C-alpha positions in Angstrom: 29.8 -39.7 -19.7 32.7 -37.9 -18.1 31.5 -36.5 -14.6 33.4 -34.8 -11.9 32.6 -35.5 -8.3 29.7 -33.4 -6.8 30.4 -30.1 -5.4 28.3 -27.3 -3.8 26.9 -24.5 -5.8 28.6 -22.1 -3.6 31.1 -22.4 -0.5 29.4 -23.9 2.4 28.3 -21.4 4.9 26.3 -21.4 8.5 22.9 -21.6 7.5 21.6 -20.2 4.3 20.7 -22.5 1.4 23.2 -23.3 -1.4 21.4 -22.1 -4.9 22.3 -22.4 -8.1 20.7 -19.8 -10.6 20.9 -20.9 -14.1 20.8 -18.1 -16.5 22.5 -14.3 -16.1 20.0 -12.4 -17.7 17.8 -9.8 -15.9 15.5 -12.4 -14.3 18.4 -14.7 -13.1 20.7 -11.6 -11.6 17.5 -10.3 -9.9 16.8 -13.6 -8.3 20.5 -14.0 -7.2 20.3 -10.2 -5.8 17.4 -11.4 -3.6 18.9 -14.6 -2.7 22.1 -12.9 -1.5 20.2 -10.5 0.5 18.3 -13.0 2.3 21.6 -15.1 3.3 21.5 -17.6 0.5 25.0 -18.9 -1.1 24.7 -17.9 -4.7 26.1 -19.0 -7.9 24.9 -17.7 -11.1 25.9 -20.3 -14.1 25.4 -18.9 -17.9 26.3 -20.6 -21.0 27.9 -17.6 -22.5 31.4 -16.1 -21.5 29.8 -13.5 -19.6 26.2 -12.6 -18.4 23.6 -10.3 -19.8 24.7 -10.4 -23.4 21.0 -9.8 -24.9 20.3 -7.1 -22.1 23.5 -5.1 -23.5 22.1 -5.7 -26.9 18.6 -4.3 -26.0 20.7 -1.1 -24.9 22.4 -0.5 -28.1 19.7 1.8 -29.1 18.8 3.0 -26.0 18.2 0.8 -22.7 14.1 0.7 -22.1 14.0 0.1 -18.7 10.4 0.4 -18.1 7.2 2.4 -18.9 5.8 5.3 -17.0 2.0 4.6 -17.8 -0.2 4.3 -14.7 -0.5 0.6 -13.3 -3.8 -0.6 -14.8 -2.7 0.2 -18.4 0.7 -1.6 -17.6 -0.5 -4.7 -16.4 -3.1 -5.1 -19.2 -0.3 -5.1 -21.6 0.3 -8.9 -20.5 -3.0 -9.8 -22.1 -4.4 -13.0 -21.1 -1.5 -13.3 -18.6 -2.1 -10.1 -16.7 -3.8 -11.8 -13.6 -0.8 -13.8 -13.2 2.0 -11.2 -13.7 0.0 -8.6 -11.3 1.3 -9.7 -8.4 4.7 -9.7 -9.5 4.4 -6.0 -10.6 2.4 -5.1 -7.6 5.8 -6.0 -5.6 8.1 -4.7 -8.2 6.6 -2.6 -10.9 8.0 0.5 -12.7 8.6 3.2 -10.2 10.4 0.0 -8.2 12.6 -0.4 -11.2 13.6 3.1 -11.4 14.2 3.2 -7.6 16.4 0.1 -8.1 18.5 1.9 -11.0 19.2 4.7 -8.7 20.2 2.8 -6.1 23.0 1.6 -8.6 23.9 4.9 -9.2 22.0 5.2 -12.6 19.2 8.0 -12.9 16.5 7.6 -15.0 14.2 9.9 -17.1 11.0 9.5 -19.1 10.9 10.1 -22.8 8.4 11.6 -24.9 6.6 7.9 -25.5 6.4 7.6 -21.9 9.0 4.9 -21.9 12.0 5.1 -19.2 15.6 5.2 -20.1 18.8 5.5 -17.9 20.2 9.2 -18.4 22.9 7.9 -20.5 21.0 5.6 -22.7 23.3 2.8 -21.7 23.0 -0.6 -20.7 27.0 -1.2 -20.0 27.2 1.0 -16.9 24.3 -0.4 -15.0 25.0 -4.0 -15.7 28.5 -3.3 -14.3 27.2 -1.7 -11.3 24.8 -4.7 -10.6 27.4 -7.1 -10.9 29.9 -5.1 -8.8 26.7 -5.2 -6.3 26.3 -9.0 -6.7 29.8 -9.8 -6.1 30.2 -7.6 -3.1 27.2 -9.5 -1.9 29.0 -12.8 -2.3 27.5 -14.1 -5.7 29.8 -16.2 -7.7 29.5 -15.7 -11.5 30.7 -18.7 -13.6 30.7 -18.2 -17.2 30.6 -20.7 -19.9 28.7 -23.0 -18.0 25.9 -25.0 -19.9 22.9 -26.8 -17.9 22.4 -30.1 -19.2 19.6 -31.3 -16.9 20.3 -33.3 -13.7 22.2 -36.6 -12.8 20.6 -39.7 -11.5 21.3 -38.4 -8.0 19.4 -34.9 -8.7 22.4 -32.8 -9.0 22.6 -30.4 -11.8 24.6 -31.2 -14.8 26.8 -28.5 -16.2 29.5 -28.5 -18.9 32.0 -25.8 -18.0 35.7 -25.3 -19.5 37.0 -28.5 -18.0 34.1 -30.9 -18.9 31.3 -31.8 -17.2 30.2 -31.7 -13.6 27.9 -32.3 -11.2 26.7 -29.5 -8.9 24.9 -30.1 -5.8 22.4 -27.4 -4.9 19.8 -26.9 -2.1 17.2 -25.1 -4.5 17.6 -23.9 -8.1 16.3 -21.2 -10.1 16.2 -21.6 -13.8 16.1 -18.3 -15.8 17.0 -19.5 -19.2 15.3 -17.1 -21.4 13.2 -17.9 -24.4 14.7 -18.8 -28.0 15.0 -15.8 -29.7 18.7 -14.6 -30.4 20.2 -17.9 -29.8 23.8 -16.5 -30.6 23.3 -14.5 -27.2 22.2 -17.7 -25.1 18.6 -17.9 -25.5 18.3 -21.2 -27.5 15.5 -23.1 -26.1 17.6 -26.0 -25.4 16.0 -26.1 -21.8 12.8 -27.3 -23.5 13.5 -31.1 -24.0 15.1 -30.8 -20.3 12.3 -30.1 -18.7 9.6 -32.1 -21.0 11.8 -35.1 -19.6 10.7 -34.3 -16.2 7.0 -33.8 -17.2 6.8 -30.2 -16.6 4.0 -28.8 -18.7 5.1 -26.5 -21.6 3.6 -24.2 -24.3 5.5 -24.5 -27.6 7.9 -21.3 -27.9 6.7 -19.0 -30.5 7.9 -15.7 -31.9 6.9 -12.4 -30.3 7.2 -8.7 -31.0 8.5 -10.1 -34.3 8.4 -9.0 -38.1 5.8 -10.5 -40.6 6.1 -11.6 -44.3 3.6 -10.2 -46.7 1.5 -11.7 -49.2 2.3 -11.1 -52.7 0.5 -7.9 -53.7 0.3 -8.8 -57.5 0.2 -12.2 -59.2 3.5 -13.7 -59.8 5.4 -11.6 -57.0 6.8 -13.1 -53.9 5.9 -10.4 -51.6 6.9 -6.7 -52.3 7.5 -5.7 -55.7 11.4 -5.4 -56.4 10.7 -1.6 -56.7 9.4 -1.4 -53.5 12.0 -3.6 -52.1 15.1 -2.0 -53.4 13.9 1.4 -53.0 12.3 1.7 -49.8 13.6 -1.5 -47.5 14.9 -0.4 -44.3 12.9 3.0 -44.3 10.0 3.8 -41.9 6.5 4.2 -42.4 5.1 7.4 -40.0 3.1 8.8 -38.8 0.3 6.1 -39.3 -2.5 4.4 -37.2 -2.8 0.6 -37.6 -5.6 -1.5 -36.7 -6.2 -5.0 -36.1 -9.9 -6.8 -35.2 -9.4 -9.7 -33.0 -11.3 -13.1 -32.7 -14.2 -11.3 -31.2 -14.7 -8.7 -33.6 -13.3 -6.2 -31.6 -10.9 -3.4 -33.6 -7.8 -2.5 -31.6 -6.0 1.0 -33.1 -2.5 2.3 -32.3 -0.6 5.5 -33.6 3.2 5.1 -34.5 5.6 3.9 -37.0 6.9 1.0 -38.6 9.9 -0.3 -40.9 9.4 -1.9 -44.5 11.7 -5.0 -44.7 12.6 -7.2 -47.9 9.8 -9.6 -47.1 7.2 -7.4 -45.0 6.9 -5.6 -42.1 8.6 -4.9 -38.6 9.0 -2.1 -36.0 7.1 -0.9 -32.9 4.1 -0.5 -34.1 3.8 -3.9 -35.5 5.4 -5.3 -32.3 2.3 -3.8 -30.7 0.0 -6.0 -32.5 2.6 -9.4 -32.9 0.7 -11.6 -30.9 -2.8 -10.9 -32.2 -1.5 -11.1 -35.6 0.7 -14.2 -35.1 -2.6 -16.0 -33.3 -4.5 -15.0 -36.3 -2.3 -16.4 -39.0 -1.8 -19.8 -36.8 -5.8 -19.9 -36.9 -6.5 -18.6 -40.4 -3.4 -18.7 -42.6 -3.4 -14.9 -42.6 -4.0 -11.5 -40.8 -4.8 -8.2 -42.0 -3.0 -5.3 -40.7 -4.9 -2.0 -41.7 -3.4 1.4 -41.9 -4.5 4.9 -41.9 -2.1 6.6 -43.7 -3.6 10.3 -42.8 -4.4 9.9 -39.1 -4.6 13.7 -38.5 -7.3 14.1 -41.2 -10.5 12.9 -41.3 -12.0 10.8 -43.8 -14.2 13.8 -45.2 -11.0 16.0 -45.2 -9.3 13.1 -47.2 -12.0 12.6 -49.7 -12.4 16.2 -50.3 -8.8 16.8 -51.1 -8.4 13.8 -53.2 -11.8 14.5 -55.4 -10.6 18.4 -56.1 -9.9 18.7 -59.7 -6.2 18.4 -60.3 -6.0 19.4 -63.8 -2.7 18.6 -65.9 -0.9 17.7 -62.5 0.2 14.0 -62.1 -1.4 12.2 -59.2 1.8 12.1 -57.3 1.9 15.9 -57.5 -1.4 16.4 -56.7 -1.3 14.0 -53.5 1.8 15.5 -52.3 0.5 18.9 -52.4 -3.0 18.5 -51.1 -2.1 15.8 -48.5 1.8 15.6 -48.0 1.6 12.1 -49.4 5.2 11.2 -51.1 7.8 8.9 -51.0 7.0 5.5 -49.1 3.4 6.1 -48.4 2.9 7.1 -52.0 4.5 4.2 -53.1 2.6 1.7 -50.8 -0.7 3.0 -52.3 0.8 2.0 -56.0 1.9 -1.5 -54.5 -1.6 -2.3 -53.1 -3.7 -0.7 -55.6 -4.3 -1.4 -59.3 -4.1 1.8 -61.5 -7.9 1.4 -62.3 -8.3 2.0 -58.2 -5.8 4.8 -58.3 -7.8 6.6 -61.0 -11.0 6.7 -58.8 -10.7 9.4 -56.3 -13.6 7.7 -54.1 -11.7 4.3 -54.1 -8.3 6.2 -53.4 -9.3 8.2 -50.4 -10.8 5.2 -49.1 -7.2 3.4 -49.2 -5.6 6.4 -47.9 -7.5 5.9 -44.6 -8.1 2.2 -44.7 -5.2 0.3 -46.5 -5.3 -3.1 -45.7 -1.8 -5.4 -45.7 -2.2 -9.2 -45.6 0.2 -10.8 -43.8 1.0 -14.6 -44.1 3.9 -15.7 -41.5 5.9 -14.2 -38.5 9.5 -14.2 -39.2 11.4 -16.8 -37.7 12.0 -17.4 -34.0 15.5 -16.5 -34.1 14.8 -13.0 -35.5 12.1 -12.4 -32.8 12.9 -9.6 -29.9 11.4 -12.1 -27.3 9.2 -15.6 -27.6 6.0 -16.8 -26.3 5.2 -19.9 -24.7 7.3 -21.7 -22.2 6.8 -23.0 -18.8 2.9 -23.1 -18.3 2.2 -20.9 -15.2 -0.3 -23.2 -14.2 2.6 -25.8 -13.4 4.2 -23.3 -10.9 2.8 -22.7 -7.5 2.8 -18.6 -6.5 6.3 -18.5 -5.6 7.0 -19.7 -9.1 8.5 -23.1 -8.2 7.6 -26.2 -10.2 4.5 -28.0 -8.7 6.2 -31.5 -9.8 10.0 -30.7 -9.1 10.1 -29.3 -5.3 13.2 -26.9 -5.0 13.4 -25.7 -8.8 12.0 -22.4 -9.6 11.6 -20.9 -12.7 11.7 -17.0 -14.0 12.0 -14.7 -16.9 10.9 -15.1 -20.4 11.1 -18.7 -20.2 7.6 -18.6 -18.7 4.4 -18.7 -20.7 3.9 -14.8 -20.7 4.3 -12.3 -23.4 4.2 -8.3 -23.6 4.9 -5.8 -26.2 8.1 -3.9 -26.3 8.3 -0.6 -24.3 9.9 -1.8 -21.0 7.5 -4.3 -20.2 9.3 -7.4 -21.1 12.4 -6.2 -18.7 10.0 -5.1 -15.8 8.1 -8.4 -15.6 11.3 -10.3 -16.3 13.1 -8.5 -13.3 9.8 -9.0 -11.2 9.6 -12.5 -11.7 13.1 -13.0 -10.6 12.2 -11.4 -7.6 9.4 -13.6 -6.9 11.5 -16.7 -7.5 14.2 -15.6 -5.4 12.1 -14.6 -2.5 10.0 -18.0 -3.0 13.2 -20.0 -2.7 14.0 -18.2 0.9 10.3 -18.9 1.6 10.5 -22.4 0.7 13.6 -23.2 2.8 12.3 -21.6 5.6 8.8 -22.8 5.6 10.2 -26.5 6.1 13.0 -25.6 8.4 15.4 -27.1 6.2 19.2 -26.4 6.9 22.1 -26.9 4.4 24.0 -29.9 5.0 27.0 -27.8 4.0 
């Protein structure tokens, strides 16, 4: 194995630890910022030519930094990991994210949905300002450096433009992301490296993802050709979706989603993706129920549907009485038999309660984020691996998940801060000093 001699992760200095941050996404960059402010000598390594690739992609449609909702509802977006994430957000929550952005010269605003965006909606200016501040603080950033694990001496193995090298660091922060969008660097290649060190891991699974729909008629593979060719890519709105969890509790939310070639995706689907994915894993399918007329009561819908329509077609009747047309009308034809469509009572019920059967999440590389990763139980409160002292983990590679809406980015950045502060505390607690 070709390997150069070990060299430090950063230039020697008088007292601060030499810290290698592996991964240049929001979690890694936030850890680097905290470390540099605390006197550490920091080097950031990323497998891609430049850092923040997924961050920039997320900002193409408007960078959703965080969410403005109150703290308790915000924390509960993290579901069964809410208690673990709570301390991160207590220290660095939504308002702290906005204050941090303002410190970089980026003003923010709250959109109609409660989501928080930069005033120019762009990610690139914020990332440029962030990197400028990091470099001014002495942080060295190295692109095209892929982490390969550890040498037998405990140094970091990194493969860069000049081949493999061994990097010696006093502490390491791993912020390697999940396994979605592999072309941007989050490919999950770190999983076997940590597994080989005995780190407890939960399988990586798609989160905030689309789903394939079950055939709506015998002989079909999902949607009919008509629905797919005519409406794929179009939004269904407004609707209220509901999903029943394993305890029988019904969860509802209003919003919109998009019809795809194979099923459904979009913000309303992402809000339920964890429950839908888990139900499919347990039972082989999940039910996503739609209220196509959320502004009408069931009785109002029944009254309008049951009105005599005379010589008018059903399509004309539904459009004139209830505004049902286009994709919503096509969904009714897709999911109901001609006999059911001809029965006003059954049609009225379907308009308020139209079930879609989902059979599989889309592949993990299509997902916005991933669930699973380093089990939080294998980390201490500072996010240091209990069995690998001096190695800290942060961001999406940890076993937590959240819906879109700024929650992913906020918790990733907050965990990076915790890891960075954890390195400094660990270094100070034992009176360590750098050999450099």
